[in-house]
N, C-alpha and C positions, 0 to 999 in steps of 0.2 A: 198278661201282657200289660205294658204300660198304658195308662189311660190316655196318653197323648198320641198313641199309635193311630194313624189316619184310617186304617182299615183298607179293605178291598176298594179299588178306585171307583168302580161303577155302583156297587151296592152299599158301600160303607161298612160292610160286615167286618167285625173284628174277631168273631169266633164262629165256629161251624153252626151253632144254634141261631145265629143272626140271619142265615139265609132263609128266605121265605118258602122256597120249594126246591125240588130236585132240578128243575130246569134252570133256575137262577144259579145254583151251585155248579151245575154242569157247564154253563156258559163261562163261568170263571175258571174252570179247570181245563177246558178244551185246548186253549192255546199252550199252556205249559205241558200238558199231556202230549200234544202233537210234536212240540219241540224236542221232548225227550226221545220220542221215536226217531225223529230226523237226526238228532245228535248221535244216537247209538249206531244208526245206519244198518247196513246189511239187511237181513230179513226183517228186522225191527223197523226199518225205514218206511215200510209200506203196510198199510192196514190189511192188505190182501195176504201178506206173508208173515206178519208179526207173530201170529199164534204158533208158527212152526219153529220159532227161536226159543230155546230154553230160558233165556234171560227174561222173556215175557212173563214167565211164571215165578222165577227165582230172583229176578232183578228188581227193577223199579216199579213194575206195573202193579204189584201187590199193594203198593201204597195208595194208588187211586181207588182200588177196590176197598181197602180198609177205610178210607175217608168216606166213601159212599155208604158203606155198611154202618159206620158210626152215625152218619146223617140220618139214615133210615131209622136207627134206634131212637134218635132224638125226636124224629117225627112221630114215631109210635108212642113215645112217652107223652107227647103233647096231646095226642088223641084220647088219652086215658082220663 
């Protein structure tokens, strides 16, 4: 990314490795995550029913899981 990119507004993180912990990352992801659920609507619009919608697995939700998995890998590499 360009060095003048301001980063995430609260933490200033410019890349995944800049987040200090999973809580900080999660706080930055929760709003866009929930907006996707509301935008898709139907069963995806509610956390109680989203898991019943196939798009939960094959649509956009895989991206949140992928980001978190990559963050956990970064955290484990830091611990070595």
